[in-house]
N, C-alpha and C positions, 0 to 999 in steps of 0.2 A: 875611904869611908870618912875620915876626918874632914876632907875637903868638902864632901857632899853635905855633911852635917853643918859645917860652918856656913855654906851657901844657904842652906835652909834657914838657919837662924837669922841670917842677915836679911833675906828677902821676904820671908813669910812669917806672919804673926803667930802667936801661940794658939789662938782659937782653931787654927787649921788642924784637922785630924792627922794622926801619924801616917796613915796610908796616902793621904793627899800630899803631905810633905814629901813622902818617898817618890811619888810620881813627878811632882814638880822639880825635885832634885835631879831625877834622871833626865828630865827635859833640859835642864841647864847643863849637866855634865855630858850625858850621852848624846844629846842632840848637837852639842858643840862638836863632838867627834864626827857625827854624821854630816854636819854642815861642811866640814873640810872634805869629807869623803865625796859628798855629792857635788860640791863645787868642782872638785878635782875631776869627777866623772864628766862634768860638762866641758871642762877644759880639754879632756882627752877626746871627747866627741868633736870639739872644734878642730883639734889637731888631725884626727882621722879624716874628717870631711875636707880638710885643706890639703893633706898629704896625698890622698888617693882620688882618682877620677870618680865621678858620681856612680857610674855603673859598678866599678870595682868595690866602692864603699858599700853599695847595696849587697853585693855578693859576700863581702866580709861579714856584714851584719846578719846575713842568712845563716852562714856557718856558725857565727858566734851565738846566734839565737838558738840554734839546734843543740850545740854543745852545752850552752848555759842551761837549757831546759833539762837535759839528761843529767848533767852534773849536779844541778840543784836537787833534782828528784832523788838521786842516789845518796847525796849528802844529807838532805833533810831527813830521810828515813832513819839513818844512823844517829843524827843529832837529836831527833825526838826520843829515841830510845835512851840516849844519855840524859836528856832533859827530864824524862819521866822518872828515872831512877835516882839521878844525882839530886834533883830538887827535893826528894823525899829523904835523902841521906847525905846532906851537903857536907857533913863533917867526916865522912868515911873516905879518907884519902886513898887508902889501899884499894878498896873496891872500885873507886872511880878510875884509877889508872888501869887496872886490869880490864875493866869494861871498855875503856876508851881504846885500848890496844886492839881488842877484838873488833870493835866498831870500825876502826880505821881499815882493818883487813877486809871486813865485810863490804866496805864501800869501794876499796881499791880494786878488788878482783873483778867485779862486773864492769866497773868503769874502764879498766884496762882492756877487757875483752871487747867492749863496744868500740873503744878508740882504735884498736887494731883492725877490727872489721871495717870501720869507716875508712881507714887508709886504703884498703884494697878495693872498696866499692865506690870510691870518690868519683872516678872518671865515668863509670856507667850512670851514676846519679846525675852528674853535671850534664852528660849528653842527653839524658831523658828530659831534663828541665830546659835544654837548649841554652845553657849558661856555662860554656867551657871553662871560664876563669874560676868558677865556683870550686872546681876540683882541687886547685892549689890551696885554697883556704881550708877546705875540709881536711886535707892531708896535714898541712902545717899546724892547724889548731888542735889536732887530735890530743896531744898531751895536756892541753888546757882542760879537757874534760876530766882527766884523772885527778889533777890537783885541785880543781874546783870542788869535786866530790869530797876529797880529803879535808880541805879547809872548812867546808860547810859542816862536816861531821864534827870536827874538833871544836867548833864554836858552841856546840850543844852542851859540852861539859862546862864551859864558862858561864853560859846562861843558867844552867842548873845550880851553879853556886852564886847566882844573882850578880855576877860580874858583867853586867850588861854593857857598860861603856867600853870595857876591854874587848868584849865580843864584837861590838860595832867597829872598834878601831881596826882589829885584825881582818874582819870580813869586808869592810868598806874603805877605810882610810888608807891602810897600808898598800893594798893593790893599786889604788888610784895614784898614790904618790909615786910608786915604782913606775907606773906607766908614764907619768909626767916627766920623769927623768929619762927613761929609756927611749921613748918615741922621738924627741928632738935629737937625742944622741945618734940614733940610727939614721935619721934624715941628714944630719951634719956629716956623717961618715959616708953618705950616699950609698947606703946598702939597698938591696932589692926590696920591693914592697912586701915580699913574703916575710921579711924580718919583723913586720908589725905583729904577726902571729906569735913570734918568739917573745916579744915584749909582753904580750897578753899572758902567755904561759908563765913567764918569770914572775909576773905580778901576783899570781896566786901560789906559785911554788915556793917562793922565798918566805912569805908569811907562814905557810904551813910548816916549813922546815924549822922555823923559829919556835913555833908552838909544839912541834913534835919532840923537842928536847925533854918535855915532861914525861913522854912515854919511855924515855931511856933511864928513868930513875932506878938505880940498882938496888935500892932498898925494897923495891916491890918487884917480885918475880911472877912470871907467868901472865896469863890473861884469864878473864872470866867469860867463858862462852855464853852466847845468848841462849835463853830458853826457847822452847817452841812458841810461847806467847810473844817473846821479843821479835822473833823472825816474822811472825804473823803481823804484829803491830808495825814493824818496819816495812814489810812488803806492801801492806795496804796503804801506808802513807807515801811510799815511793810512787805507786800508781796514782794516788790522790794528787800528789804534787805534779805529776805529769799532766793530769787533768786540770789542776787549778792554776798552774803557772802559765797563764795565757798571755798576759801583757809582756811584750818584749821577748817572747820566746816562740810558742807555737803559732801565735798570730803572725809573726814575721815569716815563719815557714809557709803558712797558708798564703800570705801575700806574695811570696816569691813564686808560688805555683800559679796564682791567678793573674798577676800583674807584671809589668816590666821592671827591670832593675832600678830604673829611675824612680818609679812609683814606690817600689820597696824602700828605697833610700828615704823618701819623704815620710813614709809610714814609720820606718825605723826610728827616725828622729823624733816624731811625735810620740811613739811608744816609750822611747828612752826618757823623754821629758815627763810623760805621764807617770812613769814610775816614781817620780819625785812627789807625786800627790800623797803618797803614804809616808812621807819624810818623818813626821813626828809620830805617826801611829805605830810604826814598827818599834820604836824605842819604848813606847808605853806598853805594847803587847809583850815585848820581851821581858819587861819588868813584871807584868801581870802573871805570866805563865808559871814561873817557879813559885810565886806567892800563892797562887791558886792551888798548885799541887800540894804545898804544905798544909793549906787549910782543908783541902779535901781529905788528906791523910789524917788530920786531927779531928775531922768531922765537925768542924766549926762552921755551921751553916750561916749563922748571923754575920760572922765576920766575912764569909765568902760573899754574901749578898752586898755588904758594904763595899768590899773591894771591887766587885764586878761593876757596881753602879758608878763608882768614881772613875774607874778605867773607861767605862762605856762613854760617859759624858765627855771626858777629856779627849778620847779618841775621835768622837764626832766633831767636837769643837776644833781641835787641831786640824782635822782633815778638811773641813770646810774652809777654814782660814788659809790653809796651804794651797788649796785649789784656787781660791780667789787671787791670792798673791802671785802664783805662777802664771795664771792666765793673763793677769794684768801686766806682768813683765815680759810675756812671750814676744810681743812685737818689738821689744828692745833687743833681746838676745838672739832671736832666730836669724836676723841678717848676719850675725857673726859667723854662722855656720856656712854661709854661702847662699846658693839659690834654693832655699828651703822654706819660703814663706807659705807654700801650699800646705805645709804641715800644720799650720795654725788652726784651720778648721777641724782637721782630724784630732788635734789636741783637745779642742773644746768638746767634741763628741766623746772622746775617751775619758773626759772628766766625769761624765754621768755615771758609768759603772763604778768608778772610784768613789764617788759620793755615796752611792747606794751601799757599797761594800763597807764604808766606814760606820754605818748604822748597825751592821751585823758582825763586825770583826770580833767583838768580845764573845759572842755566841760560838763562833768557830773555834776560838782559842780555848774556851771552856771545854768543848768536846774533845779537843786534842789532848789537853793535859789530864782529862778524866779517862783517857784510854779508849775512847769511843771511835775507833778507827773505821768501823763499818759505816757509820753515818757520813763521815767525810768522804769515804770512797763512793758511796751511792750518789750523793749530791754533786760532787765535783765531776764524777763520770758523766752524769746527765748534762751538766753545764759544758763539759768538753765536747760531748757529742753534738750539742747545738752549735758550738763555735766552729767545729770542723765541717758540719754538714750544710748549715744554712748559707754561708757566704758563696758556695758554689751555685746555689739557686738564685740568690739575690744580687750577686755581683754585676750581672748584665744591666740592672736597673740602678743600683746604688753605687757601683764602682768601689773604691777603697772604703767607703762608708759602710759597706756590708759587714766588715769585721767588727767595728765598734757597735753596730746595730745588734749583732748576735750577742755580744757581751752584755749589752743593756738588757736585752730580753731575758737572758739566762739569769742575771742578777735579780731581776724583778720577780721571776718565777720561782727560783729555788731558795734564795736567802730567807724568805719568811718561814719556809719549812725547817730550815736549820735552827732558827730562833725557837720555833715550837718544840723541836726535838731537844734542844738544850734545856728548855724549861721542864720537859718531861723527865729527862735523865738526870739532870743535875739539880733541878729545883730552883733555878735562878731566872727571873724575868728580865729579858734583855731589850725589849722594845715595846712601846705603847702607841696609842692612837695619835697622840700629839707628835711623836717622832715620825710616824708615817706621813702625817700632813706636811711637816717641815721638809722631809726628804722629797716628797712629791713636788713641793713648790720650788725647791732648789733644782731638781731635775728638769722641770718644765722651763725654768728661766734659762738654764744652760742650753737647752734645745733651741729656744727662741733666739739666743745670741749666736748660735751656730748657723741657723737658717738665715737670719738677717743680722750680720755683725755690725750694726750701727752703734754709734757712740751712746745713744739713749738706751738701747737694749743691754749693752755691755755694762753701763753704769748701774742699771737696775739689778742686773745679775750679780755683779760683784758686791754691791751694797747689801743685797739679800743674803748672800753667802757669808759676808762679814757679820751681819746681824745674827744669823743662826749660830755661827761659831762663837761669838761673844756670849750668846745666851747659854750654850752648853758649858762653856768654861766657867761662867759665873755661877751657874747652878751647881757645878762640881765643887767649887770652892765653898759653897754654902752648906754642903753636906757634912755631917759629923758622924764619924765611925770610930772615934777614939775609944769608946767604951767597949767595943767589940774586938779591939785589936791592940794587944799588949805584949810585953816581952814574955810573960808567962806562957801565952799562947804559942809564941814562936818556939819556946823551949819544948813544949809538948809536941809541936808539929815535927820537930826534928828527932823525936824519940824513935829509934829503929823498931820496925815491925817486920813480920815475916813477908816473904815475897807474895804469897797468896793473898795476904791481907791487903797489900798495896795494890793489888790488881783487882 
């Protein structure tokens, strides 16, 4: 905390409101941790593409995408239960530990059952897809599912206590660092390719074991079972996450059904790089969620409006700038992966749904922290249905572009409804006509550069995205919300209330 305050004092002037200083601080500290984590992920991607044949790499990414999807869904459900309660009672150490213990058990049991089932059905699944090598990866990566769910659950408690940088470190930095160490070691020892799966499992198991020490606190006995509302909230978000976790997860599974392993490898690389488009957004939203929970608990609507507006503008600004920067750098680092230049056009198309999502990310986070699980379930379910169904109809004409096309269409159709529902339920306006116009201009420019990737089109596209990003970041800095956001408010927000009142 002292480091973050000193960085704020050095880089930002006094006229900036306190919430804006908090967000800019987390961009300096939290994004520094994410920078290492994401660069490490890219290095790991290079290693895997070099260590494995292209077809085997595609099969690995299929199994990894499947387990990552299920593990993230089970883990996010438990982590959101922790985030919901801990953000409203950040100083109650005993209740947090007890709730965290039960949450870990609630994530581990279904994850273990699914992993065990996958081991026994791996060969029939691989035979049905006509990819015999896939069976090995499904079996060897099964433990990865369990520890992914446990690690994701544990980070919810850290975020509830606003320890965002620490959450990012253990969720992103530590696993990637472990992979960077283990993968070259296994290659140097000339171990079989299947040991790559063990390295991926250890990369999530070791960070979770370190964080699990907190659960062994002898001064706190027992656990706090979830209420019926907690199970309902978790279950709805498990399903919602399965529906919403489309990029780099279910999309790869669909690609593996429709296309060859080599095409899946190209798409997997594009999807993994496209995940970097939300690089700064995730840090901002992780900071926003516990703060919004505290303000909702204190019923401070004016402060919530100010908080949401600052986060919204910073999220859009950082998202567009990140998209422009990554697309500009893609021709430089794609050759490092090997024969993956075909992934560049896919990457440009995948930038469009990421751009649209950045305009609505704050609406989605508001609904989550407000406990509105039904809304997320309905809209993510509809989006998932579109992604699963439409590529099978459009793939004969669009090829691999059928998957990003389905994502774009679902984002354009359903995200505006999420913004409307957020305003109805929470009372916060999250998008206006000028935002829609700028979002449309950016999307059209990206589509034009994907269809005709000439230097002129790309220069216009990247320049437009940079201008949009600069506009939103500048306007965020000009906002003033200091009068609505003070230390007294935070004290009131942390005052314990009954469970029924919090829900």
